[in-house]
N, C-alpha and C positions, 0 to 999 in steps of 0.2 A: 421448501423458502424459493418463490421464483424475484427476479431481480431486474428492474427494465427501468432504463432510462429514454425519458423521450422528450426531446429539442431542447434541452436546456441550452441557454442564452444570459448571459450574466452582464451587467456594465460596472466598473469602475467613473464614478465621475464621468456618468455619461457616455464614456469609450467602451466597444463592444470590446471585451475581452473574449467569451466564450458564444458562437452562434450557433443554436441547433444540434446540440451535441446529442445521438443517440445510438447505444445499444445496449444486448442485451449479456448477462454474462450467467453463465450454468455453473452449476456444481459439482466442484473439486476442478476449480478455471482457476487459473491466474493470468491474466490479461496485462499486461504491461504495458502506459502511456508513456510515449516518447516524443518527442520534441524539443525545438532548441530554448532558449532562455528565456522566460516572459511570455513562451506561448499561451500558458494558462492552465498549466499541469497541475497545480497544486492549488488553485482557484476549482476546478471541478472538483477534486476529490471534497474541499470542503461546502461546494455545495450537495456533491452527495452525501452529505452527515450532517447536513441544514444547518452548518456553521457558518455560511455563509446562504441566503435568498436569495437566488437566479428571479429574474424579470418575466422570465419565461420556460415554461417546460414544467417538467414533473419527474419525478425519482418513486419506483412504483416496488413497495414491498408486498409480494401478497395480495397483489393489485390494490398496495392502501398508498396513499401516496404519503412518504416520511414527513412531508409538511405539515401533514394533520395531526401526526403522533408526535408526545411529549420527548422531553430530552431520555427520562431515565426508559421509554418504551427503547429507543432508537438507540442507546446504547445495550438493551439486550438484544440487539440483531445486527450491528456495526462498530467492529474497533475501528481506534482510527490514530494511526504515530505517525506525529505532525514532523516538520524536517528540523524544527528548534523546541527545545522542551528543556527550561533550569533545572536543576538541581536543587535537593532539600533537605532537609536534617532527618528524613523520612529513613528508616532502613530501607535495603532490598525488598526484605520482606513485605514490609508494610505498604511499600511501595505496588507491589504486585499483587496483595491483598484487594488496596484499593481498584484491580479490576471485578471485585465479587459485588461493589457496591451496588448495580443496580436488581444484584436478587436479594441484596440482605435489609430486610424489616427492623430486627432489634438489637442483634446482633451474630457473627459469622457461624457458620454453621460446621461441625465436622466435614462437611462436602466443600464447603469453601478451602477449608485449609489443608483438603486432601489435592485440591484443584489447584491449588497454589503450590504445594508442593511438587507435583507433576508437573508442572510449567518451568520450575525454578530448573528439575531436573533435565527435563529438556534443551533448556537453553546451558547451562552449564554453568549456571549460578549460585549452585548450593555454595560453594564455599563466600561467598559474599553475603550470604543471607541475612545478616548482622548489622552488614557494614552502612552508614549511610551515607545515602545516595549521594550528596553533595562532594563526597570523598573520594568520587568514583572518575577515572577516566571519562574522554567522551564516550570512545567504546564499547567500554561496560556501561553507563546510563545508556545511551542508543541500545543494544540486548536489555537493559532492564525494561525500559518503554514499550518495546515490541514486547516483553515479557506480560507486561499489566495488558495486552489489547488481547494478547491469547488468552488472560484468565476471565475474559469478560465471554467467553466461549462465545466468539458472534459467528452469523452466520456468514457476513461480509466483513473482510478486513481491508481496509485503506492504509496504502501505508507510501508515505511520501520521502521518498530517496531514503528507503530505509538500510542502507550501508553505508552512508557520506562519510559517515565518524568510521569507521572500521577498517583495519588494515586487510590484506589480501586473502589472506586464510580466514578471518572472520568473517570476508563479503561470503565467501563461497559456505563455509559453513552454516551462518545466520541461513543464506536462500534456501541451502539442502535440508534445513529443518522445518523450513517453514512449508517445504514444498511436501515433505514428507505429512506434516499436520496436516496440509488441504487435502492429500491425498487419503488420509486415515477419517479425515470428519468431513467432507465432501465440501469443503468449507470452500466459500466465493473469494476470490482475493485482485483489489484493482493496486497497481505498485505505479509509482511514478520511478522513472530508473533513467539516469545517463549513460551509463556504462554500459554498449551495446552488445557487448560479448557477452554480458552478465545476464543481461534482457533474453538472449536468443537462447542462452543456455537453463534459464528457468523459466521463461515465459512459455505459455500454451498458444497467445492468441497477442497480437497487436493493434493498439487504438494510437495511431499517428495525428498528430496535429499541426497546422501550419497556416497561420495570420487565425488561429482562434476556430478552426473548423477540423469536422474531420476533413484527412484527406485520405487516412486508407484505415481500412479493420480487416484484418485475416489472419489465418494462419501463422506462427512461426515457418513453416516449409515454403509459406509459400512472398517471403521477405524478401526482395530483390533491391539490389545495387542503385538501380533505377530510382526506386522508392526513397531509399536511404539519400542520395543526392538531392533527390528533389524538396526532400523536408527538412535538409539540413546543408544544403549549400557545399557540399564534400564529396567529392569520387571517392569510391569504395571497390575492392575487391573481396569477393568471398573466398574462405580456403576452407578445410575444415581439420581438422587436428587431434588425434585422438578418438576421433567421430562426433567432435563439437564444434558447432562453426562458430568461425571466427572472421569480424569484420577486420578489414585493414582499407585506411584510410590512401586513398594512393595521391591524389593534389585536392589542394580543394578549388570554388569555382569562382574562382578570382581572375 
């Protein structure tokens, strides 16, 4: 499954938000999308999932434009976790089972149930399985929505600030589980993320956006303090603690 983005441009009310965004994504790879608030990270993910239709450009899945595919066809290949999602009165189990909807014709099969149970176990949600989603905390709900996307068994997973409602322990745990899942399934992941230290820890490559355009696309070991300063307007230094790269703000650029 090839995933290729070519010259995506999008406007809100005539104002350019994204301009000429292009990149490819390899199997087993996590691409971190970073940039200041309002730069277009969430808009980009929605364009990659046909939630928004760009004015120009195309997204290819195995040389097929996603803009020519039905929603059901897209759902068989692309999973999406938005920033905001409301709870409802479905149980956690049934919510994750909804991730199997693109494959269910008349009724869920034993395979569908087995996949749901596997994902619940992976995300440590088994004890919540029969709890109504609207009774969960924000962090618990976030894990359920990620689990639902994984139950789709997508080729490409789009994550918009997936750890924003999680505490530090669960942030690390969820990203670690996603990393393991990616490697075991050759999944492709695009994640919009604010925490640069988390991004450096779990992403393989970076797409840095500035003023709605691609500033830099690089491997994580190629990221420099100069890039961060140019994109975020903050002076930083890099260190390494227990083998992990760490970004430390020094001063702003004002």
